[in-house]
C-alpha positions as CSV (number, residue, x, y, z in Angstrom):
1,X,-0.3,-14.6,-11.6
2,X,-1.6,-16.8,-14.5
3,X,-5.5,-17.7,-14.3
4,X,-6.4,-17.2,-10.8
5,X,-4.6,-18.0,-7.3
6,X,-7.4,-19.6,-6.4
7,X,-6.7,-22.5,-8.9
8,X,-3.4,-22.8,-7.7
9,X,-4.7,-23.6,-4.2
10,X,-6.9,-26.0,-5.4
11,X,-4.5,-27.7,-7.4
12,X,-2.3,-27.8,-3.9
13,X,-5.2,-28.7,-2.0
14,X,-6.4,-31.5,-4.0
15,X,-4.0,-33.4,-6.4
16,X,-4.6,-36.6,-7.9
17,X,-3.1,-38.9,-10.1
18,X,-3.2,-38.4,-13.9
19,X,-4.0,-41.0,-16.5
20,X,-3.7,-39.8,-20.2
21,X,-2.1,-37.5,-21.9
22,X,-3.0,-35.0,-24.9
23,X,-4.6,-35.9,-28.2
24,X,-4.9,-33.9,-31.5
25,X,-7.6,-36.0,-32.8
26,X,-10.3,-34.0,-34.3
27,X,-12.8,-33.5,-31.1
28,X,-16.1,-31.5,-31.6
29,X,-18.7,-31.0,-29.5
30,X,-21.4,-33.2,-29.1
31,X,-25.3,-33.0,-30.3
32,X,-24.1,-29.2,-32.1
33,X,-26.4,-28.4,-35.0
34,X,-24.9,-25.2,-36.8
35,X,-27.4,-22.6,-38.6
36,X,-28.1,-22.7,-42.2
37,X,-28.0,-19.6,-43.8
38,X,-28.8,-17.9,-40.2
39,X,-31.3,-19.9,-38.9
40,X,-32.3,-21.5,-35.7
41,X,-28.8,-22.9,-34.0
42,X,-29.3,-25.7,-31.2
43,X,-25.8,-26.3,-28.7
44,X,-25.4,-28.9,-26.1
45,X,-23.1,-27.7,-23.6
46,X,-20.8,-29.0,-21.2
47,X,-23.6,-29.7,-19.0
48,X,-25.5,-31.8,-21.8
49,X,-27.8,-28.6,-21.8
50,X,-29.5,-28.0,-24.7
51,X,-28.9,-24.0,-25.9
52,X,-31.4,-23.3,-28.5
53,X,-30.7,-19.8,-30.1
54,X,-33.4,-18.4,-33.4
55,X,-29.9,-17.6,-35.0
56,X,-26.2,-17.6,-34.5
57,X,-25.3,-14.8,-31.7
58,X,-23.7,-11.7,-32.7
59,X,-23.6,-10.2,-29.7
60,X,-21.2,-12.4,-26.9
61,X,-20.3,-11.9,-23.9
62,X,-17.1,-14.0,-22.5
63,X,-16.3,-14.6,-19.3
64,X,-13.2,-16.5,-19.4
65,X,-10.3,-15.2,-21.4
66,X,-9.3,-18.8,-23.2
67,X,-13.1,-18.3,-24.4
68,X,-12.5,-15.0,-25.1
69,X,-9.7,-15.7,-27.3
70,X,-11.7,-18.6,-29.1
71,X,-14.4,-16.0,-30.3
72,X,-12.0,-13.0,-31.1
73,X,-10.4,-15.9,-33.7
74,X,-13.2,-16.9,-34.9
75,X,-13.9,-13.2,-35.7
76,X,-16.4,-12.7,-33.1
77,X,-15.7,-9.2,-30.9
78,X,-17.2,-9.7,-27.9
79,X,-19.1,-6.6,-26.5
80,X,-18.5,-7.3,-23.1
81,X,-15.6,-9.4,-21.7
82,X,-14.5,-10.1,-17.5
83,X,-11.6,-8.3,-16.5
84,X,-10.4,-7.0,-20.4
85,X,-7.5,-5.3,-18.6
86,X,-5.9,-8.4,-17.2
87,X,-6.7,-10.2,-20.6
88,X,-4.6,-7.6,-22.1
89,X,-2.0,-8.3,-20.3
90,X,-2.0,-12.1,-20.3
91,X,-3.5,-12.8,-23.9
92,X,-1.7,-11.2,-26.9
93,X,-2.7,-14.1,-29.5
94,X,-6.0,-12.3,-30.3
95,X,-6.7,-8.8,-29.3
96,X,-9.6,-7.2,-28.1
97,X,-10.7,-3.9,-29.6
98,X,-11.4,-1.0,-27.3
99,X,-14.5,-0.4,-27.2
100,X,-15.5,-4.0,-25.4
101,X,-17.3,-3.3,-22.1
102,X,-15.7,-4.8,-18.9
103,X,-18.6,-6.6,-16.9
104,X,-16.5,-7.4,-13.7
105,X,-13.9,-9.8,-12.8
106,X,-13.6,-13.7,-14.0
107,X,-14.7,-15.1,-10.8
108,X,-17.3,-12.5,-9.6
109,X,-18.9,-10.9,-13.0
110,X,-21.6,-8.4,-12.6
111,X,-25.0,-10.0,-13.5
112,X,-26.2,-6.1,-14.2
113,X,-23.4,-5.4,-16.6
114,X,-24.0,-8.0,-18.8
115,X,-27.7,-8.0,-19.0
116,X,-27.0,-3.9,-19.4
117,X,-25.2,-5.2,-22.9
118,X,-28.4,-7.4,-24.0
119,X,-26.4,-10.1,-25.7
120,X,-27.5,-12.8,-27.8
121,X,-25.2,-15.2,-25.1
122,X,-22.9,-15.8,-22.6
123,X,-20.3,-18.1,-22.9
124,X,-18.2,-19.3,-19.7
125,X,-16.5,-22.2,-18.0
126,X,-18.0,-24.9,-16.0
127,X,-16.0,-23.6,-12.6
128,X,-17.2,-20.7,-12.3
129,X,-20.5,-21.9,-10.1
130,X,-23.8,-22.8,-11.2
131,X,-25.4,-19.8,-8.8
132,X,-24.0,-17.2,-11.6
133,X,-25.1,-19.3,-14.5
134,X,-28.4,-19.8,-13.1
135,X,-28.4,-16.2,-12.7
136,X,-27.5,-15.3,-16.3
137,X,-29.9,-17.9,-17.9
138,X,-32.8,-15.6,-16.2
139,X,-31.9,-13.3,-19.0
140,X,-29.8,-14.5,-21.6
141,X,-29.0,-18.2,-23.0
142,X,-25.8,-19.0,-21.4
143,X,-22.9,-21.9,-23.5
144,X,-21.2,-23.7,-20.7
145,X,-17.6,-24.7,-21.8
146,X,-15.7,-27.7,-20.2
147,X,-12.6,-24.9,-19.8
148,X,-10.0,-28.0,-19.1
149,X,-10.1,-31.2,-18.6
150,X,-6.6,-33.1,-17.8
151,X,-7.0,-36.5,-19.2
152,X,-7.0,-35.1,-22.8
153,X,-7.2,-31.5,-22.9
154,X,-6.1,-30.8,-26.5
155,X,-9.4,-32.7,-27.7
156,X,-11.1,-30.2,-25.0
157,X,-10.0,-27.4,-26.4
158,X,-11.1,-28.6,-29.8
159,X,-14.2,-29.4,-28.9
160,X,-15.1,-25.9,-26.9
161,X,-13.3,-24.2,-30.1
162,X,-16.2,-26.3,-32.2
163,X,-18.8,-25.8,-30.1
164,X,-18.8,-21.7,-29.8
165,X,-18.6,-21.9,-33.6
166,X,-21.5,-23.6,-34.0
167,X,-23.4,-21.0,-31.3
168,X,-21.9,-17.9,-33.5
169,X,-21.8,-19.5,-37.2
170,X,-18.7,-20.0,-37.3
171,X,-18.1,-23.5,-38.0
172,X,-15.8,-23.0,-41.5
173,X,-13.6,-20.5,-39.6
174,X,-13.2,-23.2,-36.7
175,X,-12.6,-26.0,-39.3
176,X,-9.4,-23.7,-40.7
177,X,-8.6,-22.3,-37.1
178,X,-8.1,-26.0,-35.7
179,X,-6.2,-27.2,-39.1
180,X,-3.7,-24.4,-38.9
181,X,-2.7,-25.8,-35.3
182,X,-2.5,-28.8,-36.3
183,X,-0.1,-28.0,-38.9
184,X,2.1,-26.3,-36.7
185,X,2.2,-29.1,-34.2
186,X,3.3,-31.4,-37.0
187,X,5.3,-28.8,-38.3
188,X,6.9,-28.2,-34.9
189,X,7.4,-31.8,-34.7
190,X,9.7,-32.7,-37.4
191,X,12.0,-29.3,-36.6
192,X,12.6,-30.8,-33.4
193,X,13.2,-34.2,-34.4
194,X,15.2,-32.9,-37.3
195,X,17.1,-31.1,-34.5
196,X,17.9,-34.7,-33.0
197,X,15.9,-33.1,-29.7
198,X,12.8,-35.7,-29.9
199,X,12.0,-37.0,-26.3
200,X,14.0,-34.5,-24.7
201,X,13.1,-33.1,-21.2
202,X,11.1,-29.8,-20.5
203,X,9.4,-28.4,-17.5
204,X,6.8,-25.3,-17.5
205,X,5.4,-23.3,-14.2
206,X,4.9,-20.4,-12.8
207,X,4.8,-18.8,-9.2
208,X,4.5,-15.9,-6.8
209,X,5.8,-15.1,-3.5
210,X,4.1,-14.4,-0.5
211,X,6.1,-12.3,2.3
212,X,9.5,-14.5,2.6
213,X,8.0,-17.7,1.1
214,X,8.3,-18.5,-2.7
215,X,5.5,-21.0,-4.0
216,X,5.8,-22.6,-7.6
217,X,3.1,-24.2,-9.7
218,X,3.8,-27.1,-12.1
219,X,1.8,-28.0,-15.2
220,X,1.6,-31.4,-15.2
221,X,1.3,-33.7,-17.9
222,X,-2.3,-33.4,-18.4
223,X,-2.2,-29.3,-18.3
224,X,-2.5,-27.7,-21.8
225,X,1.0,-26.6,-22.4
226,X,1.8,-29.6,-21.5
227,X,0.1,-31.6,-24.1
228,X,1.5,-29.2,-26.5
229,X,5.1,-30.1,-25.8
230,X,4.1,-34.2,-25.7
231,X,2.8,-33.7,-28.9
232,X,6.0,-31.7,-30.1
233,X,8.0,-35.3,-29.3
234,X,9.1,-34.0,-26.1
235,X,8.9,-35.2,-22.7
236,X,7.4,-33.8,-19.6
237,X,9.9,-34.3,-16.6
238,X,7.4,-33.6,-14.1
239,X,6.3,-36.3,-12.3
240,X,4.6,-35.0,-9.4
241,X,0.8,-34.8,-8.2
242,X,-1.4,-33.0,-9.9
243,X,-5.4,-31.9,-9.9
244,X,-7.8,-33.7,-12.5
245,X,-9.1,-30.4,-14.1
246,X,-5.9,-28.5,-14.9
247,X,-3.4,-30.9,-14.5
248,X,-1.6,-28.3,-12.4
249,X,0.3,-29.1,-8.9
250,X,2.4,-27.3,-6.2
251,X,6.0,-27.2,-5.2
252,X,8.6,-25.5,-3.8
253,X,12.4,-24.9,-4.3
254,X,13.6,-28.0,-2.7
255,X,10.8,-29.9,-5.1
256,X,12.7,-29.0,-8.0
257,X,15.5,-30.8,-7.1
258,X,13.6,-34.0,-8.7
259,X,14.6,-32.0,-12.3
260,X,18.0,-33.4,-12.4
261,X,18.5,-33.8,-16.5
262,X,21.3,-31.5,-18.2
263,X,19.3,-31.4,-21.4
264,X,16.0,-30.2,-19.3
265,X,14.6,-26.9,-20.6
266,X,12.5,-25.0,-17.7
267,X,9.4,-22.5,-18.8
268,X,7.7,-20.0,-17.0
269,X,5.4,-16.9,-17.2
270,X,5.5,-14.3,-16.1
271,X,3.4,-11.8,-17.8
272,X,1.9,-9.2,-14.7
273,X,5.5,-8.7,-14.2
274,X,6.1,-9.8,-10.9
275,X,8.8,-12.4,-11.7
276,X,9.9,-14.7,-8.6
277,X,12.4,-17.1,-10.4
278,X,14.5,-14.0,-11.5
279,X,13.7,-12.1,-8.3
280,X,12.5,-14.1,-5.0
281,X,14.8,-17.4,-6.0
282,X,17.7,-14.8,-7.1
283,X,19.8,-15.2,-3.7
284,X,19.0,-19.2,-3.1
285,X,21.7,-21.4,-3.0
286,X,19.1,-24.3,-4.4
287,X,18.2,-22.6,-7.0
288,X,21.2,-21.5,-8.4
289,X,22.3,-25.2,-8.4
290,X,19.9,-26.7,-10.4
291,X,21.1,-27.8,-13.7
292,X,18.6,-25.9,-16.1
293,X,19.8,-22.4,-13.8
294,X,23.5,-23.5,-14.1
295,X,23.0,-24.2,-17.8
296,X,21.1,-21.2,-18.6
297,X,18.2,-23.4,-19.9
298,X,16.1,-21.3,-17.8
299,X,13.1,-19.9,-20.5
300,X,10.7,-16.7,-19.1
301,X,8.2,-16.8,-21.5
302,X,7.3,-14.0,-23.9
303,X,4.5,-11.6,-22.0
304,X,0.8,-12.5,-22.9
305,X,1.4,-16.0,-23.9
306,X,-1.7,-17.4,-22.2
307,X,-1.4,-21.0,-20.5
308,X,-4.9,-21.5,-20.6
309,X,-5.6,-20.6,-23.9
310,X,-7.4,-21.9,-27.7
311,X,-5.4,-22.5,-30.8
312,X,-3.5,-19.4,-31.2
313,X,-2.3,-19.3,-27.8
314,X,-1.1,-22.7,-28.3
315,X,0.7,-21.8,-31.4
316,X,2.4,-19.4,-29.5
317,X,3.5,-21.9,-27.4
318,X,4.6,-24.4,-30.4
319,X,6.8,-21.4,-31.7
320,X,8.5,-21.3,-28.0
321,X,9.3,-24.8,-27.9
322,X,10.9,-25.2,-31.8
323,X,12.9,-22.0,-31.0
324,X,14.2,-23.6,-27.9
325,X,14.9,-27.3,-28.8
326,X,15.6,-26.9,-32.9
327,X,18.2,-24.6,-33.3
């Protein structure tokens, strides 16, 4: 299922209230110094650590799919990626070349495989463990992104894009990438408002089945894709508790009965083919009685739209919201 099941279980075990919604303010990586004509570059990453490179990195390994998407979007094809097969299943916004090397899983990347590629830089998120970072930094510079921040995930995404762009000498490309994203938000918001759908409710989820039990992971106010919907002028109807990093919470089918609005559209992702909503709940009386199910307002997203991605995946989500609410 999307991201990792470990993240889902953490969200279930450590639910915390959320304080703020998203923003499209032009955040940038703190204290990043772009290179001049291919010269030295210094980036201060999410740890507050200065990462100094003799020149912008060109041979880059990416260990998390959102950051890999950002690299490809900026015009830098990674030499190595954690689980490229999984990436191809879940991320279609920025496709990998066939010769990109597999360096292990996202949870347990292979340090040996990474070092063998002789990269200039490794890009990874801050939730993958200090031990892995320390091992890699013996051999190669590592830039650590924030990865997610439920207090402002859109601002965090922008900062990650700008930081990565500074490290690979693609600041102009980052400016255009983010400007195009902002334009898509503004255009989508206008279309939704013109259709009289401003303020309409939505909910986003994914899920999995273990035995006969269906678990549902809800995307709360601070989740990246939720903040995109909010920026479009819509309202996230899920008010349940979520974790402070990802904006994710957990419930079951009975918990969905709080979603009572007849105007609500419910979106979900099942890119790996395991559609627990269509299959695992097909005969569930509570599920069938939910207004968004009974009225046909249930939307399986097209496969390969990454929920935790960068601006290009974000634009795919914008299209789904606009196609639903502005028709």
